[in-house]
N, C-alpha and C positions, 0 to 999 in steps of 0.2 A: 614676527620672527618666522621664518622658513628653514627647515632642514631638507637636505636634498634639492637645494634651489637652483642645481645647476640643470637638473634633469626636465624632461618634459611638463612635467605636473608642477614643479617646483618653480621652474622659471616662468610659467604662464601665471601663477600664483602671486610671485612676487611683483611681475610686470603689472598685475590687475591692481593690487594694493597700491603700488607706487602712483598708479593712474587715479586713484581714489583719493589719493593725499596722504598716505600714510608713509611713515618712517619705515622701511623695511631692513631687518637685517637678516642677510642671505648666507646661509652656512651649508658648505657642501664638502665633500673630501678633495675636490680638485682645487678648492680654495684652503686647504689647510684644516678643515675641522673634520673630525673623525667622531660620529655619533657614538661609536661603540667603545671610546676611552672616558671612563667616569671623571677623569682628572680634568678633560677638556670641558666639561659643563661648568665647573666651578667659577670659570671668568664669563659665563654667559649671564647677562642681565634679562629679568624676566620682561614680559611683553603682555599688551593686552590681549592679543591673539598669537599663541605658539602653534603653528602647525608643524608637528611632527610627521614629516612626509618622506624621508629617506627611504630607499627601501632597492632591494636586489633580489634577483633570481638566483637559483642554485645554478653551479655551472654544469651540474649533471655528471660529474666525475666521480660522485660518492664517497670521496674521501672526508677526512675528519677535519681536514683544514677547511673545505667546502662548507662543511655543517658548520663549524665555528663561525665561519663568516658571515653566513646567512642569519645565525641567531645574533650575531653582534649588531648588524645593521639595523634588522627589521624588528628584533624584541630590544635588546639593550637600548638602542637608540630612541627607543618610546620609553622604557623604565627610566633610565637614567634622567632623560629629560623630564620627566614628570616628577622625580624624586627631588631634583636639584631646585627646579623652578618652581614646585606647586607651592612649597612654604613661603614663597618669597613674591606671588602674584598677588597683585590687588585684587579686591573682591570686584566681580563683575567681568574678571578676565578668564579667558577659554583656551583650552586645548582641543586642537582638531587633529586626530591620527588618520593618516591615510591607510586604511587597512586593504581588503580586497574583497570581492566575492568568493574568493578563495577563503577567506576567513568565516564565510557562512555555509559554503557548500565543499565537497570534496573537489579537488583537482589533481586527478591521476598522474598528468603529465609533469608534476613539480611537488611531491608530497612536502618535502622540505619547506617550500614556499608557503603551502598552505598550512603546514603546522604554525610556521611564524605568525600569520596572518589570525588563524585562530586563536594564537595566544594573545596577541594586542587587542583582540575584541573582547576576549573574558578579563585581561587586565583592566581596561578602560571601564568596563562595566561595573568591576569589582571596585575600584578605587574611586568611582565617582561620590558615592555618599561620604567619605574623607574630606574630598577635596569640597564638597559641596557645604560641608561645615565652616570652611574658610571664605565661602562666596564665590569658590572657582570651578567653573564647571569643564566635562571633559565630554567630547562626542567623536564619532568616527564617521568616515565614509568609505565605503566598500565599492569601488567600481569595478565593472566588467574590463574586458580588454581594451585598453586604450593606447592610441598611437603615439608611441614615445620611443627613445632610442633603445630601450630594453625589448620592445617589440620588433625593431627592424630586421633581425634576422630570420624572423618568421613571416614579414611581409608577404612574400610570395605564396606561402600556403593560405594564408589568410584572403589573398585574392583570388587564387584559384577556387576556392570554396564558396567565393560570395559572401563571406561573413563580415558583418559591419564592425568597424573600430570607431570607438570615440575619440575626439580630439579632446586635448589635454584643458581647454577652455570649459569643456562641459563639466568636467569634475572641478574645476575652479569654482563653477557656480554651485556645486553639491558642498563643497567646503564652506563656502560663506553661508550658506542655509544652514548648516550644522553650526556655523560660529554664532550665528544670530539667533539661532533657537534659544528659547528660555529653558529649555530641558536639559538634562544631562545624563550620561550612561547610554546615549542613544546612538543608533547606527542609521545612516542613509545609503541605501543602494542605488547605483548609478548603471543603466542599461541604455544602448543605443536607442534614440527616439522617445525615451522617456524621461519627464522631470525626475529629480530626485525623489526617492521613494523611502520614507521612514520604515525601518524594517521592523515588524512585530516578532519579536522572540517568543517563542512557545513556552509556556509553562510545563514543568515536569509534574508527575505525579507526587503528591504528598503521603505521609503516613496514613494507613488505613487502620489504626487503631482506636477504639474507643476512647473519646476525651484527647486524642492528639491529632485530630483532622485538621490538615491544613497548617500544622506547625511548622516552623522554620528551625534549622539547628542553631542552638546557643552560642553562635561563634561570631 
């Protein structure tokens, strides 16, 4: 199952899975499926691979409506999908969430987009242990700038700067790496000219109190 299946990465992923013999359910707003609508998920059947790929950029007008829109697609579209399908998926199934390098580093040109992508990275990593109890995995891919309809308005700027863009097929390869990994709660970064690279999240300092060194909160 692929959300955002009419977009650049989503359509390339759906086509690749179909070529490999999979039965693909392609969901997208243009075909009537709104990932930000919690009721819409009630009729979606689980799958062996659920690619939560739908995403949008902020319009840049700073309005409340724009803020709600980007949260709805980029964050709710992941949370509602996991909450609806996770309890019904078979052991061995996997979610792969399309995040972004903007979920690992700042993106001053679109702070709201970066906010949403950081959110889904934190959510996927945090929900991974609960899903693992049911034998379900969740991983992420974090692409750099990829040639899709979303980047088309800025194409001239990229060309003038000589900045290399990735093609959707490169991100599809990363999604399949993440899907086929035995690990869970992990993220693969994608950059031009590189193989998908598993991101190593740094640890944070723990307590420095005698007898409590290295303890985690009891939550």
